[in-house]
N, C-alpha and C positions, 0 to 999 in steps of 0.2 A: 305278886299282887295281880289282881284281875281288875281291869278298867273297862268301862263302857264309854265310848265317844259317840255322841249323837249329833249328826250334822257334819257331813264330810266335805264341806268347803274349807273353812278355817280349821275344822276338826282334823284335817290331814296333818297339820302342824302338830297338834296335840298327839295324834297317833304316833308320829315319827319319834317324838321325844319320849313318850311312854314306852315304846318298843326299845328305844336306845338304852333306857335304864332297866330293861328286863321285865317289864310288865306284859302279861297276856292282855291283848287288846281286842275287844269285841266292838264292831262298828254298826251304826244304824244310819240310814239315809233313805229318803223316799225313792231315790234312784237305785234300783237293784244292782246296777253296774258299779256303783261306788262303795258298797258296803256289804257286810255279812248278812244284815237283816234290813227289812223295810219298815219295821215297826219296833218300838221300844217294848211293847207287850210281848212280842215273839222272842226278843233277846232275853227278857227276864224269864219267860217260861222255859227256855232252853238252859240258861246259865244260872238262874237263881240270883244269888247275892253278888254284889260287886264291892270291891274296896273303895274305888273311886268312880264317879260318873262325871263326865265333862259335857256340858250342854253348850253346843256351838251352833245354835239354830237362830232363826229370826227372833228379835226381841219379844214379840207378842206371844211366842210359844214358851218362854222361859218359865213362868210360874206354873203352868199346867204340867210341863215336863218335870220340873223339880218335885212337884207333888206326886207324880207317877213313880219316880225313881227313889224318892226319899225312904220308903219302907224297906228297900233292898240295897241301900248304899250306906257305906260308912261316912263318906265325904262326897258332897255334891259341889262341883265347881260350875259356875254359871258365867259364860262369856258376858262382858259388859255391854250395855248396861244390864245389870241383873234382872231385877223385877221392877215394877212400875213406881214404887215408893218405899220410903223407910217403914211405913206401916205394913206394907205387903211383906217386907223382909221380916219384920218382927212377928207377923202372923205365921209365916212359914217356919220360923225357928220355934215358935210356941207349939205349932201343930205337930212337929216332928222333933221332939227333944233328943232322940237317940241319934240323929243325923247331924253332922257338922256341915254348914253351908259356907 
């Protein structure tokens, strides 16, 4: 399986677990010393589709990042709190029916 981890603060924990179970892990962080890529767009352009995406960034970025990766992800995991409201969750699920959140 191929996984994308976005945000290499708490994302380092996700990366370690994913690698331990044998996943190929691609990382994104604004700090180029912490990750493979500094933008999600670049990671997507190089790697295409991901089996799982793990969003581990500040809360206010969750919805936008989820929408960015949903078209290329089987499952998107969002570090809590996920998005701003239950209505936002419902809209995310409605907008991307082929992706599990």
